[in-house]
Each structure stands twice: as structure tokens, then as C-alpha cells.
N, C-alpha and C positions, 0 to 999 in steps of 0.2 A: 504494500500500500504506500502510495506516495504521500508523504506528509508535505502539504503545501507550505509556502512561506507564510501563510496566515494561521496555520494550525501548529501547535507546539505540544510535544510530549516531554515533559520535564518532571523527574521524580520529586523536585522541590516544590512543584505547583500542583495542588489537588492530587497528590499521591501518584503523579504520572498520568493522570487521565487527560485526554486531549482537551486543550483550551484554545481560545482565540489569542493569537500572539499579542503581547503587550497588555493583556487583561488576565483576570482570574475567572473569566466566564467560560464554563465548560461547554463543549460542543453539544452535549446532551441537553443543556438548558436552552440553547438556541433552538434546536430541533424540537424539543418538547414544547416550547412556547408556540412555535408555528403549528405543531400538531394540535395544540390546545385551542387554536383559533386566533392567536395574535397575528396581525399583519406584519409584513416586513417593516413598515414604518413604526409600528408599535415596538417591535423588538429592537430596532435601531435606537429609539428614544430610551427605552427601559434599560438597555445595557450599554449604551453609548458605542454602538458598532456601526460599521459601514455596510452597505448592501453587499460589497465584495466579501466582507467577513461572513455574512450570513450565507452567501452562496458557497463559500469555502467549507463551512460547516456541513451544509447539505451534500456537497460533493464528497467530503470525507466519509460521511455515513453511507452514502451510496456505494462508494468503493469498498467500504468494509462489508456491506451486505453482499456485494457482488462476489467477494472472495469466500464467503461462507458456503458450506455444503448443507443442503437441506434434505432431510429424509422424512418422507411421510410416515406417520405412525400407523401401525396395523389397525384395521377396523376392529372394534370391540364386539 
């Protein structure tokens, strides 16, 4: 997975969880806020991020999901 210049994995920040560079805002907070119904503009204001930061968070999560292997559970 390519960590962009906007996403940082640093053990000293949030125990190494991915955050937006220059902030302590976790990628999961950005994506979760959007999933919860916030608009890009609301996320920008709430966390003082740029549109490019938000898109980098979405791209990071998309790449992570793309690398995962999913196996259907057997029918019960």
C-alpha cells in the first residue's frame, strides 16, 4: 500500500494508526465522519483539513480494502 505524502504512519502518533500529515486526525475519523453523513465541507471545517487531505484518506482506505482477501462464510 502506498502511503501518500498526506497520510502518515508514525508509532509516536495515535499508536501508529494512519493520520493526516501535520495533524493528529486519524484516517478512520475522516472516513467515519463522511460515512456518518458529514459533507466534505463539514469535515474540512471540523478538522481543519483540505479537500486533498480528505481524498487522500478515502484513497488510503480504498487501497487497503483492495488489498484484502474476502471469503464468504458458509451458509448456516
